[in-house]
C-alpha positions as CSV (number, residue, x, y, z in Angstrom):
1,X,30.7,128.9,80.9
2,X,27.8,126.8,82.9
3,X,25.3,127.5,80.4
4,X,27.6,126.2,77.5
5,X,28.1,123.0,79.5
6,X,24.2,122.9,79.9
7,X,23.7,123.6,76.2
8,X,26.0,120.8,74.8
9,X,24.6,118.5,77.4
10,X,20.8,119.2,75.9
11,X,22.5,118.6,72.4
12,X,24.2,115.3,73.2
13,X,20.9,114.2,74.8
14,X,18.9,115.2,71.5
15,X,21.6,113.4,69.2
16,X,21.3,110.2,71.5
17,X,17.5,110.4,71.1
18,X,17.6,110.8,67.0
19,X,20.3,108.1,67.0
20,X,18.0,105.7,69.1
21,X,14.8,106.5,67.0
22,X,17.0,105.6,63.7
23,X,18.0,102.2,65.3
24,X,14.3,101.7,66.7
25,X,13.2,101.5,63.2
26,X,14.3,98.0,63.4
27,X,16.6,98.2,60.4
28,X,18.6,95.2,59.6
29,X,22.3,95.4,60.9
30,X,24.9,92.9,60.9
31,X,28.7,92.2,60.2
32,X,30.4,92.1,56.9
33,X,33.8,90.7,56.0
34,X,35.5,91.6,52.3
35,X,38.4,89.9,50.6
36,X,39.9,91.2,47.2
37,X,39.5,88.5,44.5
38,X,41.3,89.7,41.3
39,X,39.5,92.5,40.1
40,X,36.4,91.9,42.2
41,X,35.5,92.2,45.9
42,X,34.2,89.0,47.4
43,X,31.7,89.9,50.6
44,X,30.3,88.0,53.2
45,X,27.7,89.4,55.4
46,X,25.8,88.5,58.5
47,X,22.7,89.5,60.4
48,X,22.7,90.3,63.8
49,X,20.0,91.4,66.2
50,X,17.3,89.7,64.3
51,X,16.3,86.4,65.9
52,X,13.0,85.7,63.6
53,X,15.9,85.6,60.8
54,X,17.8,82.8,62.4
55,X,21.5,82.4,61.3
56,X,21.1,84.4,58.0
57,X,24.3,84.8,55.8
58,X,25.2,86.1,52.3
59,X,28.0,85.7,50.0
60,X,28.8,87.0,46.5
61,X,31.1,88.8,44.5
62,X,31.0,92.5,43.6
63,X,32.7,94.7,41.4
64,X,34.6,97.7,43.5
65,X,32.5,100.2,41.3
66,X,28.9,98.9,42.7
67,X,30.3,100.9,45.8
68,X,30.0,104.5,46.7
69,X,33.4,105.5,48.5
70,X,35.1,102.0,48.6
71,X,38.8,102.4,49.0
72,X,41.3,99.4,50.0
73,X,43.5,100.3,52.6
74,X,41.0,103.2,54.3
75,X,38.9,103.1,57.1
76,X,35.6,101.8,55.7
77,X,32.7,104.2,55.1
78,X,30.8,103.3,52.2
79,X,27.5,102.5,50.7
80,X,25.7,100.2,48.2
81,X,22.9,102.1,46.5
82,X,20.2,100.1,44.8
83,X,16.6,101.0,44.1
84,X,15.4,98.4,46.9
85,X,17.5,100.3,49.4
86,X,20.9,101.4,50.7
87,X,23.5,99.6,52.7
88,X,25.6,101.7,54.8
89,X,29.3,100.0,55.8
90,X,31.5,101.0,58.3
91,X,34.8,99.0,59.6
92,X,38.3,99.1,58.1
93,X,39.9,98.0,54.8
94,X,43.3,96.8,54.8
95,X,44.9,96.3,51.1
96,X,43.5,93.1,50.8
97,X,40.8,92.6,53.1
98,X,38.5,94.1,55.8
99,X,35.6,93.9,58.1
100,X,33.0,96.0,59.8
101,X,29.5,96.5,60.2
102,X,26.5,97.5,58.3
103,X,23.1,98.8,58.3
104,X,20.4,98.4,55.5
105,X,17.8,101.3,54.9
106,X,14.9,100.0,52.5
107,X,13.6,102.2,49.9
108,X,9.8,102.8,50.9
109,X,9.0,103.8,47.5
110,X,10.5,100.7,45.8
111,X,8.0,98.8,48.3
112,X,5.2,100.5,47.1
113,X,6.0,99.6,43.4
114,X,6.4,96.1,44.7
115,X,2.9,96.2,46.3
116,X,1.4,97.9,43.2
117,X,2.8,94.9,41.0
118,X,0.9,92.4,43.3
119,X,3.9,91.4,45.7
120,X,2.3,91.3,49.2
121,X,3.6,91.3,52.9
122,X,7.3,92.0,51.5
123,X,9.6,91.8,54.6
124,X,12.6,94.0,55.1
125,X,14.8,90.9,54.6
126,X,13.1,90.3,51.3
127,X,14.1,94.1,50.4
128,X,17.6,93.3,51.4
129,X,18.0,90.5,49.1
130,X,16.3,92.4,46.2
131,X,19.1,95.1,46.9
132,X,22.1,92.7,47.1
133,X,20.9,91.2,43.8
134,X,20.5,94.5,42.0
135,X,16.7,93.8,41.2
136,X,15.3,96.8,39.6
137,X,11.7,98.2,38.6
138,X,12.8,97.7,35.0
139,X,13.7,94.0,35.4
140,X,10.3,93.3,37.2
141,X,8.5,95.1,34.2
142,X,10.2,93.4,31.7
143,X,9.5,89.9,33.1
144,X,5.8,90.9,33.3
145,X,5.9,91.7,29.7
146,X,7.5,88.3,28.9
147,X,4.6,86.3,30.8
148,X,5.6,86.4,34.1
149,X,3.0,88.5,35.9
150,X,2.0,86.0,38.1
151,X,5.6,85.2,39.2
152,X,5.7,84.6,43.3
153,X,7.9,86.8,45.2
154,X,10.3,83.6,46.3
155,X,10.7,82.7,42.4
156,X,11.7,86.7,42.0
157,X,14.4,86.4,44.5
158,X,15.4,83.2,43.0
159,X,15.7,84.6,39.5
160,X,18.1,87.5,40.7
161,X,20.2,85.2,42.8
162,X,20.8,82.5,39.7
163,X,21.2,85.4,37.2
164,X,17.9,84.6,35.1
165,X,18.0,87.8,33.3
166,X,15.6,89.3,30.7
167,X,17.8,88.4,27.8
168,X,18.2,84.7,28.9
169,X,14.6,84.7,29.0
170,X,14.1,86.1,25.6
171,X,16.8,84.1,23.9
172,X,14.9,80.9,25.2
173,X,11.4,82.4,24.0
174,X,12.9,82.7,20.5
175,X,13.9,79.3,20.5
176,X,10.2,78.1,21.3
177,X,10.7,77.9,25.2
178,X,8.3,80.7,25.9
179,X,6.2,79.2,28.3
180,X,8.8,77.4,30.7
181,X,7.6,77.8,34.4
182,X,9.9,79.8,36.5
183,X,11.3,76.8,38.3
184,X,12.3,75.4,34.8
185,X,14.0,78.7,34.2
186,X,15.8,78.5,37.3
187,X,17.0,75.2,36.6
188,X,18.1,76.3,33.2
189,X,20.2,79.0,34.6
190,X,21.7,76.5,37.5
191,X,22.6,73.8,35.1
192,X,23.7,76.4,32.3
193,X,21.2,75.6,29.7
194,X,21.8,78.4,27.5
195,X,20.3,79.5,24.1
196,X,23.6,78.6,22.6
197,X,23.7,75.0,24.1
198,X,20.1,74.7,22.8
199,X,21.3,75.9,19.1
200,X,24.2,73.5,18.9
201,X,21.6,70.4,19.8
202,X,19.1,71.7,17.1
203,X,22.0,71.7,14.2
204,X,22.4,68.1,15.3
205,X,19.0,67.0,15.2
206,X,17.8,67.5,18.5
207,X,14.8,69.9,18.2
208,X,12.1,70.5,20.6
209,X,13.5,68.6,23.4
210,X,11.6,68.6,26.6
211,X,13.0,70.9,29.1
212,X,13.5,68.2,31.7
213,X,15.7,66.5,29.2
214,X,17.6,69.3,28.4
215,X,18.5,69.9,32.3
216,X,19.4,66.1,32.6
217,X,21.8,66.3,29.4
218,X,23.5,69.4,31.2
219,X,23.5,67.6,34.6
220,X,25.2,64.5,32.9
221,X,27.5,66.0,30.6
222,X,25.9,65.6,27.1
223,X,27.7,68.1,25.4
224,X,27.6,68.9,21.4
225,X,31.1,67.7,21.0
226,X,30.1,64.3,22.4
227,X,26.9,64.0,20.4
228,X,28.9,64.9,17.1
229,X,31.3,62.3,17.9
230,X,28.5,59.5,18.0
231,X,27.2,60.7,14.8
232,X,30.4,60.2,13.1
233,X,30.6,56.8,14.4
234,X,27.0,55.9,13.1
235,X,24.7,56.9,15.7
236,X,23.2,59.6,14.3
237,X,19.5,58.6,15.1
238,X,20.2,58.0,18.9
239,X,17.3,58.9,21.2
240,X,17.5,61.8,23.8
241,X,17.4,59.1,26.7
242,X,19.8,56.8,25.0
243,X,22.2,59.7,25.1
244,X,21.6,60.6,28.7
245,X,22.2,56.6,29.5
246,X,25.3,56.8,27.5
247,X,26.5,59.8,29.5
248,X,25.4,58.0,32.8
249,X,27.2,54.8,32.1
250,X,30.4,56.3,30.5
251,X,29.7,54.9,27.0
252,X,32.1,57.5,25.5
253,X,33.5,58.0,22.0
254,X,36.5,56.1,22.4
255,X,35.0,53.5,24.2
256,X,32.5,53.0,20.9
257,X,35.5,53.3,18.7
258,X,37.1,50.4,20.9
259,X,34.2,48.2,20.4
260,X,34.0,48.8,16.5
261,X,37.6,48.2,16.3
262,X,36.9,44.5,17.0
263,X,34.4,44.3,14.7
264,X,31.3,45.4,16.4
265,X,30.2,48.3,14.0
266,X,26.6,48.0,14.2
267,X,26.1,47.1,17.8
268,X,22.9,48.7,19.4
269,X,22.8,51.6,21.8
270,X,21.4,49.2,24.4
271,X,24.2,46.5,23.7
272,X,26.8,49.4,24.4
273,X,25.1,50.2,27.8
274,X,25.2,46.7,28.8
275,X,28.8,46.3,27.9
276,X,29.6,49.3,30.2
277,X,27.2,48.1,33.0
278,X,29.2,44.8,32.9
279,X,32.4,46.1,32.3
280,X,32.8,44.3,28.8
281,X,36.3,45.8,27.6
282,X,37.7,45.5,23.7
283,X,40.4,42.8,25.2
284,X,37.5,40.8,26.8
285,X,35.5,40.7,23.6
286,X,38.6,39.8,21.6
287,X,39.4,37.0,24.3
288,X,36.2,35.4,24.2
289,X,36.2,35.6,20.3
290,X,39.4,33.7,20.1
291,X,38.3,31.1,22.4
292,X,35.0,30.4,20.8
293,X,36.8,30.9,17.3
294,X,34.0,33.1,16.1
295,X,32.2,36.5,16.4
296,X,30.0,36.2,19.5
297,X,26.7,38.0,19.8
298,X,26.8,40.9,22.0
299,X,24.2,39.1,24.2
300,X,26.6,36.0,24.7
301,X,29.5,38.3,25.4
302,X,27.6,40.1,28.4
303,X,26.3,36.7,29.6
304,X,30.4,35.2,29.4
305,X,31.4,38.4,31.7
306,X,28.6,38.0,34.0
307,X,29.5,34.3,34.6
308,X,33.4,35.4,34.9
309,X,34.9,33.5,32.2
């Protein structure tokens, strides 16, 4: 009996040493919370015991099928297995939410692959981001094939975060945007400058627009329907910069129709913008023309508005 107790004590001590050895590898650990979001799982993660990382948090939606062993309403013990490494989760899951702790085990083979591709000094936190965003060997190889063999590691991470997919890059390449800087590709994805959007603009006569203007179009809601409506009102040759100014100053299709309805069908784009800047509306135009008993020029109407007639 005494020998059995002694053996058990030795075994327990050995297991503790093994456990401590695993932890001493300095793997990233943290806390997680999960919430059911329709058919998806919303995850929030926070690193603990890693002072050099600061207050690091991560949030994104996953498919339930992304995990091995994930079941709502059970004690949580599941994994996220990706090429860059494996996240092991423990805790508790109700029918709608859950929480617990996690530990990340990076894949050293994938780290060697990255080093072979020229990505030096990749840290464990970087490997975690690659894992969470499911960056694969094939994805990196495909980017290299498309001409992005000198991409920085930070841009690679940003590509994965902002869904700069291989298909997205290929479609833009086909439209002539085959030498975009990584930062421009990221901006395109963030602002939804898709191949379909570019095709629609092309069909409306706006071809070979520079990347910065395309981003500005999206930021200021220059949509194909808006452009098409202006064309129908006689503004088919308006420049890209004027389109952006129209959108910024709220020169809408309805506003142009209002101005045209009181006899100003050939008014210039710059005058339309000035009308908006100075809050010149249809009723004011009508009132000034009636008062002066003639059709005033746009510049005269603007001057009267400025001087509070």
